[in-house]
N, C-alpha and C positions, 0 to 999 in steps of 0.2 A: 712475118707476123710473129710477134711475141705472145706466147700463151701464159697466162697466169694461173696457178694452180686454184682448183675450186675448194675454197675453205669455208664455205657455207655449212657443210656438215660439221666441221670442227667448231665453228663459232656456235651453231645449234647445240651441240654437246656441252660446251662450256657454259652456255646459257642455261641449260637444263640443270647442270651441275650447281650453278650458283643458286638457282631456284630451289633446289633440294637442300642446299645448306642453310638457305634462309629459312625454309619451312622447319628444319631441325632446330634452329635458333628460337623461332617463334613457338614451337612446340615445348622446348625446354623452359622458355619464359612463362608460358600458360601454366605448365606444371608447377613451377615455382611459386606462382601467384595462387595457385590452388591449395598448395601445402601452407603457404603463408596464412590464407584465409581461414584453413582449418585450425591452425594454431591460435589465430586471434578468436576464433569462435570458442575454442577450449578455454582460453585465458578468460573470456567473457562470462562463461557458464561458471567457472570457479568462482569469479568475483561476484556473481549473483548468488551463488550458493553460500559464499562467506557472508554477504549482506543479510542474507535470510537467518543464517545461524546467529548473527549478531543481534538482529531485531528480536529474535526468540529469546536470546539471552537477556536482552534488556527487558523484555516482558517478564520473564521469570525473576529478575531481580526487583522489578517493581512490585510482584506479588509477594515476594520475600519481605520486603520493606513493608507493605501493607499488614502482612501477619505479624511481623514484629511490633509494629505500632499497635496493633490490636492487643496483643499479649501485654505490652505496656500500659495500655489506656483502653479498658473494656468499652468506654463510651465512643470510641472512634469507629466509624462505619466502614465495613469491608468494601 
């Protein structure tokens, strides 16, 4: 009778090792996605701040123009 070596333990170890490597790869992808999302949030916040500042500047420009018109023509309403 020919006996074959029991490789089930080795196969299980290989399978567990592969599972471990897959988990590491998934964890790395998740961390990368979290970092990318943080960067995108920072960019969005900066864009929102820029738009708010531009709107405030536009309002100030309009107020300046109204004051200049009032100085040039006293009959112009404020």
